[in-house]
Each structure stands twice: as structure tokens, then as C-alpha cells.
C-alpha positions in Angstrom: 102.3 91.1 112.3 98.8 92.2 113.7 97.4 96.0 114.2 93.9 96.4 116.4 92.2 99.5 114.5 88.8 101.0 115.1 86.8 100.6 112.4 83.2 102.1 111.7 80.0 100.8 111.2 77.8 102.5 108.2 74.8 101.0 109.2 74.6 101.4 112.8 77.3 104.8 113.3 78.9 103.2 115.4 82.5 102.1 115.8 83.4 99.0 117.3 87.0 97.0 117.2 88.5 95.4 114.7 91.3 93.3 114.5 93.8 93.4 110.7 96.8 91.9 109.9 99.6 91.2 107.3 102.4 89.2 106.7 105.4 91.3 104.6 108.5 90.0 103.2 111.8 92.5 102.6 115.4 92.3 102.4 115.7 94.8 105.2 112.9 95.9 108.3 114.1 98.0 111.1 111.4 97.5 114.2 111.3 100.6 117.5 110.7 98.0 120.1 109.8 101.4 122.1 107.0 102.7 120.3 106.3 99.2 117.5 107.0 101.0 114.7 108.1 99.5 111.2 110.3 100.7 108.9 110.7 97.4 105.8 112.9 98.2 102.4 113.9 96.5 99.5 111.5 94.4 97.7 109.2 95.0 99.8 106.1 92.6 99.5 102.5 93.0 102.4 99.3 90.4 101.9 96.9 92.3 103.9 93.9 90.0 105.9 91.5 90.9 103.3 94.9 89.6 100.4 95.2 92.6 99.2 99.4 92.9 97.6 101.4 95.5 98.3 104.6 95.8 96.5 107.1 98.9 97.4 110.9 99.2 97.9 109.8 101.3 101.2 106.9 101.1 104.0 106.7 102.8 107.0 104.2 101.8 109.4 103.5 104.8 112.4 101.8 102.2 115.0 101.0 104.8 117.4 99.0 107.5 114.9 98.3 103.9 112.0 99.6 105.4 109.5 101.5 104.0 106.8 103.4 106.1 104.3 105.9 105.8 101.7 108.1 107.9 99.2 108.9 105.4 97.3 106.9 104.3 94.1 104.2 101.2 95.7 101.7 99.3 94.1 98.6 98.1 95.3 96.6 95.5 94.2 92.7 94.7 95.3 92.2 90.9 95.9 90.0 90.6 93.2 92.6 91.5 91.0 91.5 95.2 90.2 91.6 97.8 90.6 95.0 98.3 90.1 97.0 101.5 91.9 100.3 102.5 91.4 101.5 105.8 92.9 105.2 107.6 93.4 104.4 108.6 97.0 101.1 107.4 99.5 99.8 108.2 102.6 97.6 106.3 104.5 95.9 107.0 107.9 94.2 103.1 109.3 92.2 105.2 111.4 90.7 107.4 108.8 90.5 104.4 106.1 92.4 106.9 104.2 94.3 106.6 101.4 96.4 109.4 100.0 98.3 109.0 96.3 100.7 111.8 94.9 103.4 112.3 92.4 102.1 109.8 89.1 99.5 108.3 90.4 98.2 105.2 88.2 94.7 103.2 88.4 93.5 100.6 86.9 90.2 99.2 87.2 87.2 97.2 84.8 84.4 99.4 84.2 82.0 96.3 85.9 83.5 97.5 89.2 81.6 100.5 89.9 
């Protein structure tokens, strides 16, 4: 699955097109062919093009809004192995590069990450 998003360039204060992609595995998946929304369920494993890993029992991608969410416990591990984030619920906005974590949230990181 390939997703096109606008990425903000902090140096020039301009937005530019950036293509992002990810691969996924799940026990079941549903795709709305009209909207290209995608719902992944049961043993969901996602690997981003940045090599970050996401594990959950459900992930929903809303294509037109470029948002992802899960109402199930989700774990995100950076490609570097740290930080590791776990949350009961998450909402992500790709356009804004924003991740909201809800419920019981755990963030584990190495001190040298700061």
C-alpha cells in the first residue's frame, strides 16, 4: 500500500510532496474500494518505509483524511529500537504528523535518545 502525503520542510517553511509506504500483515482485512479506507484486524503487523514497527489487533486507515486510528492496545517501536510506545487507543494524523495516545500509555526510551 502506498500513501501520498504532504510533508512539512522545516528549513524552507514550505510543504512538499512525499510518498510514504508501508507493508502489513493481518488475519483479516477490509478495503472500501470507493474510498480506499482500510481496516486490518487480528494480529496486525505493520512495517513503515522508515522501518518503524506497529503491532495491534486492529488498525483503521481513513484514506481521504489521511488518518489512522485504533481502539485496541497498540505497540509502536522505532526502527532504532527506542522509543517503544504502547497505548490503549491511538489516533494519528499523517498530514499534521501528529500522534494522540489515550488510555494506559507507556513510553520506554533510552536516555541518550534526547
